[in-house]
C-alpha positions in Angstrom: 177.3 140.3 112.5 174.2 139.2 110.7 171.8 142.0 109.5 168.5 142.1 107.4 170.7 142.6 104.4 171.7 139.0 104.6 168.2 138.0 103.5 166.2 137.9 100.3 162.4 138.1 100.0 160.1 137.3 97.1 158.2 140.2 95.6 154.5 139.8 95.0 155.2 138.2 91.6 157.7 135.7 93.1 160.9 137.4 92.0 163.7 137.2 94.6 164.7 140.6 96.0 167.8 141.1 98.2 167.2 143.3 101.1 170.7 144.7 100.3 168.7 146.8 97.8 167.5 148.8 100.9 171.0 149.4 102.4 171.4 152.8 104.0 167.7 153.2 104.3 165.5 153.0 107.4 163.0 150.1 107.1 159.8 149.2 108.7 159.1 145.6 108.1 155.4 144.8 108.8 153.4 141.6 109.1 150.3 142.7 107.2 146.8 141.4 106.6 143.8 142.4 104.6 140.9 141.8 106.9 141.5 142.4 110.6 140.8 145.1 113.1 144.2 146.7 112.3 143.8 146.8 108.6 143.1 150.6 108.7 146.8 150.9 109.6 147.5 150.7 105.9 146.4 154.3 105.6 148.7 155.4 108.5 151.6 153.4 107.1 151.1 155.1 103.7 151.3 158.5 105.5 154.6 157.5 107.1 155.9 156.4 103.8 154.9 159.6 102.0 156.3 161.8 104.8 159.7 160.0 105.1 160.4 158.2 101.8 162.4 161.0 100.3 164.6 161.0 103.4 165.5 157.3 102.9 162.6 155.4 104.5 160.9 152.2 103.1 158.0 150.0 104.2 158.7 146.7 102.5 155.4 145.0 102.9 153.1 140.9 100.8 151.0 138.8 96.8 149.1 140.3 94.0 145.6 140.1 95.6 146.9 141.8 98.7 148.6 144.4 96.5 145.3 145.1 94.7 143.4 145.3 98.0 146.0 147.8 99.5 146.2 149.8 96.3 142.4 150.1 95.8 141.3 150.4 99.4 144.1 152.4 100.9 145.9 153.9 97.9 149.3 152.6 99.2 152.5 153.0 97.2 155.0 151.3 99.4 156.5 148.0 98.2 154.8 144.7 99.2 156.3 141.3 99.1 155.0 137.7 98.9 153.0 136.3 101.8 155.1 134.2 104.2 154.7 132.3 107.4 156.0 134.3 110.4 155.6 131.7 113.2 156.4 128.0 113.7 159.1 125.7 112.4 158.4 126.7 108.8 158.5 130.4 109.4 160.3 132.5 106.9 164.0 132.9 107.8 163.8 136.7 107.8 161.0 136.6 110.4 162.9 134.1 112.5 165.8 136.5 112.5 163.6 139.5 113.3 162.0 137.7 116.3 165.5 136.6 117.5 166.5 140.2 117.6 163.5 141.7 119.2 161.0 139.7 121.3 157.4 140.5 122.1 157.2 144.1 123.2 153.8 144.0 124.9 150.5 145.6 123.9 149.7 149.2 124.5 147.3 149.1 127.6 145.5 152.2 126.3 144.6 150.7 122.9 140.9 149.7 122.7 141.8 146.2 121.2 144.4 145.3 123.8 141.9 143.6 126.2 140.4 141.6 123.2 143.9 140.5 122.1 145.1 139.6 125.5 142.0 137.5 126.3 142.2 135.6 122.9 145.9 134.9 123.2 145.7 133.9 126.9 143.1 131.2 126.0 145.3 129.7 123.3 148.7 130.2 124.8 148.8 131.3 128.5 152.6 131.9 128.1 152.2 134.1 125.0 154.0 137.1 126.7 157.2 135.0 127.2 157.6 133.9 123.5 159.0 135.9 120.6 156.2 134.8 118.3 154.3 137.4 116.4 151.0 137.6 118.2 148.9 139.4 115.6 148.9 141.1 112.2 150.6 144.5 111.8 153.6 143.7 114.1 156.4 145.9 112.9 160.2 145.8 113.1 162.2 149.0 112.7 165.5 148.6 110.9 168.3 151.2 111.0 170.5 152.2 108.0 173.0 149.5 108.9 170.4 146.7 108.7 170.1 146.2 112.4 166.8 145.6 114.1 166.4 148.4 116.6 162.7 148.1 117.7 159.7 145.9 117.6 156.2 147.4 117.7 153.1 145.4 118.4 149.9 146.3 116.4 148.6 148.4 119.2 151.5 150.8 119.2 150.7 154.3 118.2 152.0 155.2 114.7 153.0 158.6 116.2 155.4 156.8 118.5 156.8 154.8 115.6 157.2 158.0 113.5 159.3 159.6 116.3 161.7 156.7 116.3 161.9 156.7 112.4 162.8 160.4 112.6 165.6 159.7 115.0 167.1 157.1 112.6 166.8 159.2 109.4 
């Protein structure tokens, strides 16, 4: 059975990194950005990283300018990898795999940005709820210690809910 350990990614300097290096750790793979309404999630992601890293949790993250932004603005320490495409025919193979494992999970109706996202997405792609495409930045995939994708979280998902699922896997 294929797992995330079958993939390699490029670090922010272009060096290939096998995800096997993260074997036996719980991973949260995040499609990040530097300037969007969800960018403050870097701070919350760093808190998750600080809280659970010693127990075997990683947040593999995106290039050098993004690294500098994250480090200076949000003081993040978790690893970041090279920017890749996450949708379309030329999407990165890892993200193709992640989306095959877990499709769109729906936005949290209680989140203040949900109506904005739903309106924007419905205009461009009325069937957006039926596709596995990543809808917006900060979509997250939770990986267990065996390299299997166990959950997908849309950007509106509460980090507290994600933390609970991380704790169950550690």
